[in-house]
C-alpha positions in Angstrom: 0.0 -0.2 -0.1 1.5 3.4 -1.2 1.8 6.3 0.9 -0.6 9.1 -0.1 1.0 12.2 -1.3 -0.7 15.0 0.4 0.0 18.4 -0.8 0.9 21.5 1.6 -2.3 23.2 0.3 -4.3 20.3 1.4 -2.9 20.2 4.8 -3.6 23.9 5.3 -7.3 23.4 4.0 -7.5 20.4 6.2 -6.1 21.7 9.2 -8.1 25.2 9.3 -11.2 23.3 8.4 -11.1 20.9 11.1 -10.2 23.5 13.7 -12.1 26.5 12.6 -15.3 25.3 10.9 -15.1 28.0 8.1 -18.0 29.2 6.2 -15.5 30.2 3.6 -11.6 29.2 3.1 -9.6 29.8 0.2 -6.0 28.6 0.1 -3.8 29.5 -2.9 -0.4 28.5 -3.8 1.6 31.6 -4.7 5.1 29.7 -4.5 5.6 30.5 -8.2 5.7 34.0 -7.7 8.4 33.8 -5.1 10.9 31.7 -6.7 14.4 33.0 -5.7 13.1 34.6 -2.7 14.1 33.4 0.8 12.2 30.4 1.9 11.5 29.3 -1.6 12.2 25.8 -2.9 11.8 23.7 -5.9 8.5 22.5 -6.5 6.7 25.2 -4.5 4.6 24.7 -1.4 6.1 27.4 0.5 4.2 30.7 -0.1 0.2 30.7 0.5 -2.5 33.3 0.4 -5.4 32.2 2.7 -8.6 33.9 3.1 -10.8 32.4 5.8 -14.1 33.5 7.5 -15.1 32.0 10.8 -17.4 32.7 13.7 -14.1 31.5 15.8 -12.8 35.0 14.9 -15.7 36.8 16.7 -14.4 39.2 19.4 -11.0 38.5 18.6 -8.5 41.1 17.4 -6.8 41.0 14.1 -3.5 39.8 15.9 -5.5 37.2 17.9 -6.8 35.7 14.8 -3.6 35.7 12.8 -1.8 34.1 15.9 -4.5 31.3 16.1 -4.2 30.4 12.2 -0.2 30.7 12.7 -0.4 28.5 16.0 -2.7 25.7 14.0 -0.2 25.6 11.4 2.9 25.3 13.2 3.5 21.8 11.7 3.3 23.1 8.0 5.7 25.8 9.0 8.0 23.2 10.6 7.7 21.2 7.3 8.5 24.1 4.8 5.6 26.4 4.8 7.6 29.8 4.6 5.2 32.7 4.2 1.4 33.2 4.5 -0.5 36.1 3.3 -3.9 35.9 5.7 -7.3 37.8 5.9 -9.2 36.3 8.7 -12.6 37.5 8.9 -16.0 36.7 11.1 -19.1 36.3 9.4 -20.7 39.6 8.4 -17.4 41.6 8.2 -16.4 43.2 5.1 
């Protein structure tokens, strides 16, 4: 039986979905735009743009929201995720 090759994008999506039950979640690999920059590596999987809407962000500051997401993705950062452009909103926020 082979080992399933899960992409970093899939890992991010699964981790955030499981922990934050988002009403909207977009995970976009932008690694190709960062070739040659710090943290980039052949094959990508290092730079992502995430937009997430979750009720878990209600009554939390922007810093608290970002800290929560970064903490949830600690294993991914340890495994090669280098940069995350993050927009974290509560439902109903513009």
